mmCIF file of the N, C-alpha and C atoms, coordinates in Angstrom:
data_MODEL
# 
_entry.id   MODEL 
# 
loop_
_atom_site.group_PDB 
_atom_site.id 
_atom_site.type_symbol 
_atom_site.label_atom_id 
_atom_site.label_alt_id 
_atom_site.label_comp_id 
_atom_site.label_asym_id 
_atom_site.label_entity_id 
_atom_site.label_seq_id 
_atom_site.pdbx_PDB_ins_code 
_atom_site.Cartn_x 
_atom_site.Cartn_y 
_atom_site.Cartn_z 
_atom_site.occupancy 
_atom_site.B_iso_or_equiv 
_atom_site.pdbx_formal_charge 
_atom_site.auth_seq_id 
_atom_site.auth_comp_id 
_atom_site.auth_asym_id 
_atom_site.auth_atom_id 
_atom_site.pdbx_PDB_model_num 
ATOM 1   N N  . UNK A 1 1  ? -12.558 -19.437 9.733   1.00 0.00 ? 1  UNK A N  1 
ATOM 2   C CA . UNK A 1 1  ? -12.240 -20.573 8.880   1.00 0.00 ? 1  UNK A CA 1 
ATOM 3   C C  . UNK A 1 1  ? -11.317 -20.150 7.733   1.00 0.00 ? 1  UNK A C  1 
ATOM 4   N N  . UNK A 1 2  ? -11.599 -18.980 7.159   1.00 0.00 ? 2  UNK A N  1 
ATOM 5   C CA . UNK A 1 2  ? -10.807 -18.499 6.038   1.00 0.00 ? 2  UNK A CA 1 
ATOM 6   C C  . UNK A 1 2  ? -9.373  -18.192 6.479   1.00 0.00 ? 2  UNK A C  1 
ATOM 7   N N  . UNK A 1 3  ? -9.200  -17.635 7.662   1.00 0.00 ? 3  UNK A N  1 
ATOM 8   C CA . UNK A 1 3  ? -7.884  -17.325 8.200   1.00 0.00 ? 3  UNK A CA 1 
ATOM 9   C C  . UNK A 1 3  ? -7.090  -18.608 8.428   1.00 0.00 ? 3  UNK A C  1 
ATOM 10  N N  . UNK A 1 4  ? -7.758  -19.626 8.921   1.00 0.00 ? 4  UNK A N  1 
ATOM 11  C CA . UNK A 1 4  ? -7.102  -20.908 9.161   1.00 0.00 ? 4  UNK A CA 1 
ATOM 12  C C  . UNK A 1 4  ? -6.617  -21.530 7.852   1.00 0.00 ? 4  UNK A C  1 
ATOM 13  N N  . UNK A 1 5  ? -7.411  -21.475 6.800   1.00 0.00 ? 5  UNK A N  1 
ATOM 14  C CA . UNK A 1 5  ? -7.022  -22.009 5.497   1.00 0.00 ? 5  UNK A CA 1 
ATOM 15  C C  . UNK A 1 5  ? -5.812  -21.245 4.956   1.00 0.00 ? 5  UNK A C  1 
ATOM 16  N N  . UNK A 1 6  ? -5.775  -19.948 5.170   1.00 0.00 ? 6  UNK A N  1 
ATOM 17  C CA . UNK A 1 6  ? -4.636  -19.137 4.733   1.00 0.00 ? 6  UNK A CA 1 
ATOM 18  C C  . UNK A 1 6  ? -3.365  -19.528 5.458   1.00 0.00 ? 6  UNK A C  1 
ATOM 19  N N  . UNK A 1 7  ? -3.477  -19.762 6.764   1.00 0.00 ? 7  UNK A N  1 
ATOM 20  C CA . UNK A 1 7  ? -2.314  -20.171 7.548   1.00 0.00 ? 7  UNK A CA 1 
ATOM 21  C C  . UNK A 1 7  ? -1.807  -21.551 7.104   1.00 0.00 ? 7  UNK A C  1 
ATOM 22  N N  . UNK A 1 8  ? -2.715  -22.449 6.836   1.00 0.00 ? 8  UNK A N  1 
ATOM 23  C CA . UNK A 1 8  ? -2.325  -23.786 6.378   1.00 0.00 ? 8  UNK A CA 1 
ATOM 24  C C  . UNK A 1 8  ? -1.634  -23.695 5.025   1.00 0.00 ? 8  UNK A C  1 
ATOM 25  N N  . UNK A 1 9  ? -2.171  -22.871 4.122   1.00 0.00 ? 9  UNK A N  1 
ATOM 26  C CA . UNK A 1 9  ? -1.558  -22.695 2.803   1.00 0.00 ? 9  UNK A CA 1 
ATOM 27  C C  . UNK A 1 9  ? -0.153  -22.110 2.934   1.00 0.00 ? 9  UNK A C  1 
ATOM 28  N N  . UNK A 1 10 ? 0.008   -21.127 3.803   1.00 0.00 ? 10 UNK A N  1 
ATOM 29  C CA . UNK A 1 10 ? 1.324   -20.511 4.006   1.00 0.00 ? 10 UNK A CA 1 
ATOM 30  C C  . UNK A 1 10 ? 2.306   -21.531 4.590   1.00 0.00 ? 10 UNK A C  1 
ATOM 31  N N  . UNK A 1 11 ? 1.852   -22.341 5.520   1.00 0.00 ? 11 UNK A N  1 
ATOM 32  C CA . UNK A 1 11 ? 2.699   -23.362 6.124   1.00 0.00 ? 11 UNK A CA 1 
ATOM 33  C C  . UNK A 1 11 ? 3.142   -24.397 5.087   1.00 0.00 ? 11 UNK A C  1 
ATOM 34  N N  . UNK A 1 12 ? 2.230   -24.825 4.240   1.00 0.00 ? 12 UNK A N  1 
ATOM 35  C CA . UNK A 1 12 ? 2.571   -25.797 3.201   1.00 0.00 ? 12 UNK A CA 1 
ATOM 36  C C  . UNK A 1 12 ? 3.559   -25.215 2.189   1.00 0.00 ? 12 UNK A C  1 
ATOM 37  N N  . UNK A 1 13 ? 3.379   -23.961 1.832   1.00 0.00 ? 13 UNK A N  1 
ATOM 38  C CA . UNK A 1 13 ? 4.304   -23.316 0.895   1.00 0.00 ? 13 UNK A CA 1 
ATOM 39  C C  . UNK A 1 13 ? 5.693   -23.207 1.510   1.00 0.00 ? 13 UNK A C  1 
ATOM 40  N N  . UNK A 1 14 ? 5.774   -22.867 2.782   1.00 0.00 ? 14 UNK A N  1 
ATOM 41  C CA . UNK A 1 14 ? 7.053   -22.766 3.481   1.00 0.00 ? 14 UNK A CA 1 
ATOM 42  C C  . UNK A 1 14 ? 7.729   -24.132 3.567   1.00 0.00 ? 14 UNK A C  1 
ATOM 43  N N  . UNK A 1 15 ? 6.959   -25.166 3.875   1.00 0.00 ? 15 UNK A N  1 
ATOM 44  C CA . UNK A 1 15 ? 7.506   -26.517 3.966   1.00 0.00 ? 15 UNK A CA 1 
ATOM 45  C C  . UNK A 1 15 ? 8.038   -26.979 2.603   1.00 0.00 ? 15 UNK A C  1 
ATOM 46  N N  . UNK A 1 16 ? 7.356   -26.639 1.535   1.00 0.00 ? 16 UNK A N  1 
ATOM 47  C CA . UNK A 1 16 ? 7.801   -27.021 0.191   1.00 0.00 ? 16 UNK A CA 1 
ATOM 48  C C  . UNK A 1 16 ? 9.139   -26.368 -0.134  1.00 0.00 ? 16 UNK A C  1 
ATOM 49  N N  . UNK A 1 17 ? 9.344   -25.140 0.287   1.00 0.00 ? 17 UNK A N  1 
ATOM 50  C CA . UNK A 1 17 ? 10.618  -24.472 0.058   1.00 0.00 ? 17 UNK A CA 1 
ATOM 51  C C  . UNK A 1 17 ? 11.750  -25.170 0.804   1.00 0.00 ? 17 UNK A C  1 
ATOM 52  N N  . UNK A 1 18 ? 11.484  -25.607 2.006   1.00 0.00 ? 18 UNK A N  1 
ATOM 53  C CA . UNK A 1 18 ? 12.508  -26.306 2.771   1.00 0.00 ? 18 UNK A CA 1 
ATOM 54  C C  . UNK A 1 18 ? 12.893  -27.622 2.105   1.00 0.00 ? 18 UNK A C  1 
ATOM 55  N N  . UNK A 1 19 ? 11.927  -28.343 1.597   1.00 0.00 ? 19 UNK A N  1 
ATOM 56  C CA . UNK A 1 19 ? 12.200  -29.620 0.945   1.00 0.00 ? 19 UNK A CA 1 
ATOM 57  C C  . UNK A 1 19 ? 13.016  -29.403 -0.325  1.00 0.00 ? 19 UNK A C  1 
ATOM 58  N N  . UNK A 1 20 ? 12.702  -28.389 -1.088  1.00 0.00 ? 20 UNK A N  1 
ATOM 59  C CA . UNK A 1 20 ? 13.419  -28.120 -2.333  1.00 0.00 ? 20 UNK A CA 1 
ATOM 60  C C  . UNK A 1 20 ? 14.849  -27.659 -2.086  1.00 0.00 ? 20 UNK A C  1 
ATOM 61  N N  . UNK A 1 21 ? 15.145  -27.155 -0.916  1.00 0.00 ? 21 UNK A N  1 
ATOM 62  C CA . UNK A 1 21 ? 16.470  -26.635 -0.625  1.00 0.00 ? 21 UNK A CA 1 
ATOM 63  C C  . UNK A 1 21 ? 17.475  -27.729 -0.315  1.00 0.00 ? 21 UNK A C  1 
ATOM 64  N N  . UNK A 1 22 ? 17.029  -28.937 -0.110  1.00 0.00 ? 22 UNK A N  1 
ATOM 65  C CA . UNK A 1 22 ? 17.949  -30.016 0.217   1.00 0.00 ? 22 UNK A CA 1 
ATOM 66  C C  . UNK A 1 22 ? 18.670  -30.489 -1.037  1.00 0.00 ? 22 UNK A C  1 
ATOM 67  N N  . UNK A 1 23 ? 19.940  -30.795 -0.889  1.00 0.00 ? 23 UNK A N  1 
ATOM 68  C CA . UNK A 1 23 ? 20.789  -31.183 -2.001  1.00 0.00 ? 23 UNK A CA 1 
ATOM 69  C C  . UNK A 1 23 ? 21.192  -32.646 -1.841  1.00 0.00 ? 23 UNK A C  1 
ATOM 70  N N  . UNK A 1 24 ? 21.089  -33.423 -2.900  1.00 0.00 ? 24 UNK A N  1 
ATOM 71  C CA . UNK A 1 24 ? 21.414  -34.838 -2.859  1.00 0.00 ? 24 UNK A CA 1 
ATOM 72  C C  . UNK A 1 24 ? 22.503  -35.189 -3.857  1.00 0.00 ? 24 UNK A C  1 
ATOM 73  N N  . UNK A 1 25 ? 23.406  -34.266 -4.095  1.00 0.00 ? 25 UNK A N  1 
ATOM 74  C CA . UNK A 1 25 ? 24.490  -34.529 -5.033  1.00 0.00 ? 25 UNK A CA 1 
ATOM 75  C C  . UNK A 1 25 ? 25.826  -34.381 -4.309  1.00 0.00 ? 25 UNK A C  1 
ATOM 76  N N  . UNK A 1 26 ? 26.850  -35.000 -4.864  1.00 0.00 ? 26 UNK A N  1 
ATOM 77  C CA . UNK A 1 26 ? 28.199  -34.887 -4.319  1.00 0.00 ? 26 UNK A CA 1 
ATOM 78  C C  . UNK A 1 26 ? 29.192  -34.976 -5.467  1.00 0.00 ? 26 UNK A C  1 
ATOM 79  N N  . UNK A 1 27 ? 30.406  -34.596 -5.196  1.00 0.00 ? 27 UNK A N  1 
ATOM 80  C CA . UNK A 1 27 ? 31.476  -34.712 -6.171  1.00 0.00 ? 27 UNK A CA 1 
ATOM 81  C C  . UNK A 1 27 ? 32.558  -35.610 -5.578  1.00 0.00 ? 27 UNK A C  1 
ATOM 82  N N  . UNK A 1 28 ? 32.982  -36.569 -6.359  1.00 0.00 ? 28 UNK A N  1 
ATOM 83  C CA . UNK A 1 28 ? 34.073  -37.450 -5.962  1.00 0.00 ? 28 UNK A CA 1 
ATOM 84  C C  . UNK A 1 28 ? 35.211  -37.196 -6.932  1.00 0.00 ? 28 UNK A C  1 
ATOM 85  N N  . UNK A 1 29 ? 36.405  -36.957 -6.401  1.00 0.00 ? 29 UNK A N  1 
ATOM 86  C CA . UNK A 1 29 ? 37.549  -36.759 -7.288  1.00 0.00 ? 29 UNK A CA 1 
ATOM 87  C C  . UNK A 1 29 ? 38.783  -37.394 -6.669  1.00 0.00 ? 29 UNK A C  1 
ATOM 88  N N  . UNK A 1 30 ? 39.771  -37.645 -7.510  1.00 0.00 ? 30 UNK A N  1 
ATOM 89  C CA . UNK A 1 30 ? 40.998  -38.246 -7.024  1.00 0.00 ? 30 UNK A CA 1 
ATOM 90  C C  . UNK A 1 30 ? 41.997  -38.423 -8.139  1.00 0.00 ? 30 UNK A C  1 
ATOM 91  N N  . UNK A 1 31 ? 43.092  -39.063 -7.796  1.00 0.00 ? 31 UNK A N  1 
ATOM 92  C CA . UNK A 1 31 ? 44.167  -39.339 -8.743  1.00 0.00 ? 31 UNK A CA 1 
ATOM 93  C C  . UNK A 1 31 ? 44.490  -40.824 -8.677  1.00 0.00 ? 31 UNK A C  1 
ATOM 94  N N  . UNK A 1 32 ? 44.643  -41.447 -9.838  1.00 0.00 ? 32 UNK A N  1 
ATOM 95  C CA . UNK A 1 32 ? 45.026  -42.855 -9.892  1.00 0.00 ? 32 UNK A CA 1 
ATOM 96  C C  . UNK A 1 32 ? 46.526  -42.915 -10.140 1.00 0.00 ? 32 UNK A C  1 
ATOM 97  N N  . UNK A 1 33 ? 47.221  -43.633 -9.252  1.00 0.00 ? 33 UNK A N  1 
ATOM 98  C CA . UNK A 1 33 ? 48.662  -43.796 -9.388  1.00 0.00 ? 33 UNK A CA 1 
ATOM 99  C C  . UNK A 1 33 ? 49.034  -45.267 -9.254  1.00 0.00 ? 33 UNK A C  1 
ATOM 100 N N  . UNK A 1 34 ? 50.207  -45.612 -9.766  1.00 0.00 ? 34 UNK A N  1 
ATOM 101 C CA . UNK A 1 34 ? 50.723  -46.966 -9.586  1.00 0.00 ? 34 UNK A CA 1 
ATOM 102 C C  . UNK A 1 34 ? 51.534  -47.016 -8.284  1.00 0.00 ? 34 UNK A C  1 
ATOM 103 N N  . UNK A 1 35 ? 52.049  -48.180 -7.906  1.00 0.00 ? 35 UNK A N  1 
ATOM 104 C CA . UNK A 1 35 ? 52.788  -48.295 -6.637  1.00 0.00 ? 35 UNK A CA 1 
ATOM 105 C C  . UNK A 1 35 ? 54.015  -47.378 -6.530  1.00 0.00 ? 35 UNK A C  1 
ATOM 106 N N  . UNK A 1 36 ? 54.575  -46.945 -7.657  1.00 0.00 ? 36 UNK A N  1 
ATOM 107 C CA . UNK A 1 36 ? 55.728  -46.039 -7.610  1.00 0.00 ? 36 UNK A CA 1 
ATOM 108 C C  . UNK A 1 36 ? 55.316  -44.581 -7.506  1.00 0.00 ? 36 UNK A C  1 
ATOM 109 N N  . UNK A 1 37 ? 54.001  -44.299 -7.602  1.00 0.00 ? 37 UNK A N  1 
ATOM 110 C CA . UNK A 1 37 ? 53.506  -42.922 -7.521  1.00 0.00 ? 37 UNK A CA 1 
ATOM 111 C C  . UNK A 1 37 ? 53.282  -42.267 -8.859  1.00 0.00 ? 37 UNK A C  1 
ATOM 112 N N  . UNK A 1 38 ? 53.563  -42.966 -9.958  1.00 0.00 ? 38 UNK A N  1 
ATOM 113 C CA . UNK A 1 38 ? 53.334  -42.414 -11.291 1.00 0.00 ? 38 UNK A CA 1 
ATOM 114 C C  . UNK A 1 38 ? 51.835  -42.407 -11.596 1.00 0.00 ? 38 UNK A C  1 
ATOM 115 N N  . UNK A 1 39 ? 51.358  -41.325 -12.213 1.00 0.00 ? 39 UNK A N  1 
ATOM 116 C CA . UNK A 1 39 ? 49.933  -41.231 -12.550 1.00 0.00 ? 39 UNK A CA 1 
ATOM 117 C C  . UNK A 1 39 ? 49.605  -42.174 -13.700 1.00 0.00 ? 39 UNK A C  1 
ATOM 118 N N  . UNK A 1 40 ? 48.355  -42.617 -13.741 1.00 0.00 ? 40 UNK A N  1 
ATOM 119 C CA . UNK A 1 40 ? 47.913  -43.542 -14.790 1.00 0.00 ? 40 UNK A CA 1 
ATOM 120 C C  . UNK A 1 40 ? 46.750  -42.894 -15.542 1.00 0.00 ? 40 UNK A C  1 
ATOM 121 N N  . UNK A 1 41 ? 46.977  -42.450 -16.772 1.00 0.00 ? 41 UNK A N  1 
ATOM 122 C CA . UNK A 1 41 ? 45.896  -41.867 -17.572 1.00 0.00 ? 41 UNK A CA 1 
ATOM 123 C C  . UNK A 1 41 ? 45.032  -42.942 -18.204 1.00 0.00 ? 41 UNK A C  1 
ATOM 124 N N  . UNK A 1 42 ? 43.777  -42.597 -18.512 1.00 0.00 ? 42 UNK A N  1 
ATOM 125 C CA . UNK A 1 42 ? 42.889  -43.489 -19.258 1.00 0.00 ? 42 UNK A CA 1 
ATOM 126 C C  . UNK A 1 42 ? 42.286  -44.627 -18.463 1.00 0.00 ? 42 UNK A C  1 
ATOM 127 N N  . UNK A 1 43 ? 42.346  -44.568 -17.131 1.00 0.00 ? 43 UNK A N  1 
ATOM 128 C CA . UNK A 1 43 ? 41.750  -45.615 -16.309 1.00 0.00 ? 43 UNK A CA 1 
ATOM 129 C C  . UNK A 1 43 ? 40.252  -45.364 -16.193 1.00 0.00 ? 43 UNK A C  1 
ATOM 130 N N  . UNK A 1 44 ? 39.445  -46.397 -16.355 1.00 0.00 ? 44 UNK A N  1 
ATOM 131 C CA . UNK A 1 44 ? 37.996  -46.270 -16.194 1.00 0.00 ? 44 UNK A CA 1 
ATOM 132 C C  . UNK A 1 44 ? 37.656  -46.390 -14.716 1.00 0.00 ? 44 UNK A C  1 
ATOM 133 N N  . UNK A 1 45 ? 36.924  -45.406 -14.216 1.00 0.00 ? 45 UNK A N  1 
ATOM 134 C CA . UNK A 1 45 ? 36.479  -45.362 -12.820 1.00 0.00 ? 45 UNK A CA 1 
ATOM 135 C C  . UNK A 1 45 ? 34.979  -45.602 -12.806 1.00 0.00 ? 45 UNK A C  1 
ATOM 136 N N  . UNK A 1 46 ? 34.524  -46.516 -11.962 1.00 0.00 ? 46 UNK A N  1 
ATOM 137 C CA . UNK A 1 46 ? 33.096  -46.803 -11.826 1.00 0.00 ? 46 UNK A CA 1 
ATOM 138 C C  . UNK A 1 46 ? 32.680  -46.509 -10.392 1.00 0.00 ? 46 UNK A C  1 
ATOM 139 N N  . UNK A 1 47 ? 31.691  -45.649 -10.238 1.00 0.00 ? 47 UNK A N  1 
ATOM 140 C CA . UNK A 1 47 ? 31.164  -45.306 -8.925  1.00 0.00 ? 47 UNK A CA 1 
ATOM 141 C C  . UNK A 1 47 ? 29.744  -45.838 -8.840  1.00 0.00 ? 47 UNK A C  1 
ATOM 142 N N  . UNK A 1 48 ? 29.469  -46.628 -7.798  1.00 0.00 ? 48 UNK A N  1 
ATOM 143 C CA . UNK A 1 48 ? 28.163  -47.273 -7.660  1.00 0.00 ? 48 UNK A CA 1 
ATOM 144 C C  . UNK A 1 48 ? 27.503  -46.829 -6.356  1.00 0.00 ? 48 UNK A C  1 
ATOM 145 N N  . UNK A 1 49 ? 26.247  -46.395 -6.455  1.00 0.00 ? 49 UNK A N  1 
ATOM 146 C CA . UNK A 1 49 ? 25.442  -46.096 -5.272  1.00 0.00 ? 49 UNK A CA 1 
ATOM 147 C C  . UNK A 1 49 ? 24.892  -47.429 -4.769  1.00 0.00 ? 49 UNK A C  1 
ATOM 148 N N  . UNK A 1 50 ? 25.347  -47.861 -3.609  1.00 0.00 ? 50 UNK A N  1 
ATOM 149 C CA . UNK A 1 50 ? 24.943  -49.167 -3.103  1.00 0.00 ? 50 UNK A CA 1 
ATOM 150 C C  . UNK A 1 50 ? 23.467  -49.216 -2.726  1.00 0.00 ? 50 UNK A C  1 
ATOM 151 N N  . UNK A 1 51 ? 22.873  -48.070 -2.416  1.00 0.00 ? 51 UNK A N  1 
ATOM 152 C CA . UNK A 1 51 ? 21.451  -48.039 -2.046  1.00 0.00 ? 51 UNK A CA 1 
ATOM 153 C C  . UNK A 1 51 ? 20.546  -48.191 -3.262  1.00 0.00 ? 51 UNK A C  1 
ATOM 154 N N  . UNK A 1 52 ? 20.947  -47.587 -4.404  1.00 0.00 ? 52 UNK A N  1 
ATOM 155 C CA . UNK A 1 52 ? 20.086  -47.597 -5.585  1.00 0.00 ? 52 UNK A CA 1 
ATOM 156 C C  . UNK A 1 52 ? 20.662  -48.433 -6.731  1.00 0.00 ? 52 UNK A C  1 
ATOM 157 N N  . UNK A 1 53 ? 21.918  -48.833 -6.605  1.00 0.00 ? 53 UNK A N  1 
ATOM 158 C CA . UNK A 1 53 ? 22.626  -49.581 -7.633  1.00 0.00 ? 53 UNK A CA 1 
ATOM 159 C C  . UNK A 1 53 ? 22.878  -48.750 -8.896  1.00 0.00 ? 53 UNK A C  1 
ATOM 160 N N  . UNK A 1 54 ? 22.723  -47.424 -8.799  1.00 0.00 ? 54 UNK A N  1 
ATOM 161 C CA . UNK A 1 54 ? 23.025  -46.545 -9.932  1.00 0.00 ? 54 UNK A CA 1 
ATOM 162 C C  . UNK A 1 54 ? 24.541  -46.479 -10.108 1.00 0.00 ? 54 UNK A C  1 
ATOM 163 N N  . UNK A 1 55 ? 24.992  -46.458 -11.367 1.00 0.00 ? 55 UNK A N  1 
ATOM 164 C CA . UNK A 1 55 ? 26.421  -46.457 -11.667 1.00 0.00 ? 55 UNK A CA 1 
ATOM 165 C C  . UNK A 1 55 ? 26.755  -45.252 -12.531 1.00 0.00 ? 55 UNK A C  1 
ATOM 166 N N  . UNK A 1 56 ? 27.859  -44.599 -12.187 1.00 0.00 ? 56 UNK A N  1 
ATOM 167 C CA . UNK A 1 56 ? 28.408  -43.519 -13.008 1.00 0.00 ? 56 UNK A CA 1 
ATOM 168 C C  . UNK A 1 56 ? 29.823  -43.925 -13.365 1.00 0.00 ? 56 UNK A C  1 
ATOM 169 N N  . UNK A 1 57 ? 30.173  -43.784 -14.638 1.00 0.00 ? 57 UNK A N  1 
ATOM 170 C CA . UNK A 1 57 ? 31.495  -44.170 -15.123 1.00 0.00 ? 57 UNK A CA 1 
ATOM 171 C C  . UNK A 1 57 ? 32.201  -42.943 -15.681 1.00 0.00 ? 57 UNK A C  1 
ATOM 172 N N  . UNK A 1 58 ? 33.484  -42.828 -15.394 1.00 0.00 ? 58 UNK A N  1 
ATOM 173 C CA . UNK A 1 58 ? 34.315  -41.751 -15.936 1.00 0.00 ? 58 UNK A CA 1 
ATOM 174 C C  . UNK A 1 58 ? 35.711  -42.297 -16.177 1.00 0.00 ? 58 UNK A C  1 
ATOM 175 N N  . UNK A 1 59 ? 36.581  -41.509 -16.779 1.00 0.00 ? 59 UNK A N  1 
ATOM 176 C CA . UNK A 1 59 ? 37.959  -41.926 -17.014 1.00 0.00 ? 59 UNK A CA 1 
ATOM 177 C C  . UNK A 1 59 ? 38.905  -40.871 -16.473 1.00 0.00 ? 59 UNK A C  1 
ATOM 178 N N  . UNK A 1 60 ? 40.111  -41.349 -16.101 1.00 0.00 ? 60 UNK A N  1 
ATOM 179 C CA . UNK A 1 60 ? 41.138  -40.402 -15.676 1.00 0.00 ? 60 UNK A CA 1 
ATOM 180 C C  . UNK A 1 60 ? 41.676  -39.659 -16.909 1.00 0.00 ? 60 UNK A C  1 
ATOM 181 N N  . UNK A 1 61 ? 42.093  -38.409 -16.667 1.00 0.00 ? 61 UNK A N  1 
ATOM 182 C CA . UNK A 1 61 ? 42.662  -37.625 -17.767 1.00 0.00 ? 61 UNK A CA 1 
ATOM 183 C C  . UNK A 1 61 ? 44.157  -37.916 -17.877 1.00 0.00 ? 61 UNK A C  1 
ATOM 184 N N  . UNK A 1 62 ? 44.869  -37.109 -18.666 1.00 0.00 ? 62 UNK A N  1 
ATOM 185 C CA . UNK A 1 62 ? 46.296  -37.340 -18.907 1.00 0.00 ? 62 UNK A CA 1 
ATOM 186 C C  . UNK A 1 62 ? 47.133  -37.176 -17.635 1.00 0.00 ? 62 UNK A C  1 
ATOM 187 N N  . UNK A 1 63 ? 46.588  -36.504 -16.615 1.00 0.00 ? 63 UNK A N  1 
ATOM 188 C CA . UNK A 1 63 ? 47.298  -36.333 -15.352 1.00 0.00 ? 63 UNK A CA 1 
ATOM 189 C C  . UNK A 1 63 ? 46.845  -37.360 -14.311 1.00 0.00 ? 63 UNK A C  1 
ATOM 190 N N  . UNK A 1 64 ? 46.023  -38.347 -14.721 1.00 0.00 ? 64 UNK A N  1 
ATOM 191 C CA . UNK A 1 64 ? 45.541  -39.371 -13.798 1.00 0.00 ? 64 UNK A CA 1 
ATOM 192 C C  . UNK A 1 64 ? 44.414  -38.921 -12.907 1.00 0.00 ? 64 UNK A C  1 
ATOM 193 N N  . UNK A 1 65 ? 43.825  -37.762 -13.179 1.00 0.00 ? 65 UNK A N  1 
ATOM 194 C CA . UNK A 1 65 ? 42.763  -37.191 -12.356 1.00 0.00 ? 65 UNK A CA 1 
ATOM 195 C C  . UNK A 1 65 ? 41.375  -37.606 -12.855 1.00 0.00 ? 65 UNK A C  1 
ATOM 196 N N  . UNK A 1 66 ? 40.465  -37.786 -11.934 1.00 0.00 ? 66 UNK A N  1 
ATOM 197 C CA . UNK A 1 66 ? 39.061  -38.043 -12.292 1.00 0.00 ? 66 UNK A CA 1 
ATOM 198 C C  . UNK A 1 66 ? 38.146  -37.213 -11.403 1.00 0.00 ? 66 UNK A C  1 
ATOM 199 N N  . UNK A 1 67 ? 36.971  -36.877 -11.939 1.00 0.00 ? 67 UNK A N  1 
ATOM 200 C CA . UNK A 1 67 ? 35.937  -36.151 -11.201 1.00 0.00 ? 67 UNK A CA 1 
ATOM 201 C C  . UNK A 1 67 ? 34.624  -36.837 -11.482 1.00 0.00 ? 67 UNK A C  1 
# 
């Protein structure tokens, strides 16, 4: 019985490590340009997770880049 409890504990600890190793983040980046290809600084970018409705807002820099 004691050996079985040890094996179950080891299995649960191993499973917990696997769950913690999963990553749920991403990076989105790009450049905002006008129709002529010129970059546009200071544009507000809004990224929305459609599943959770969470919103992250950022702005383009002087080169029109956002991350």
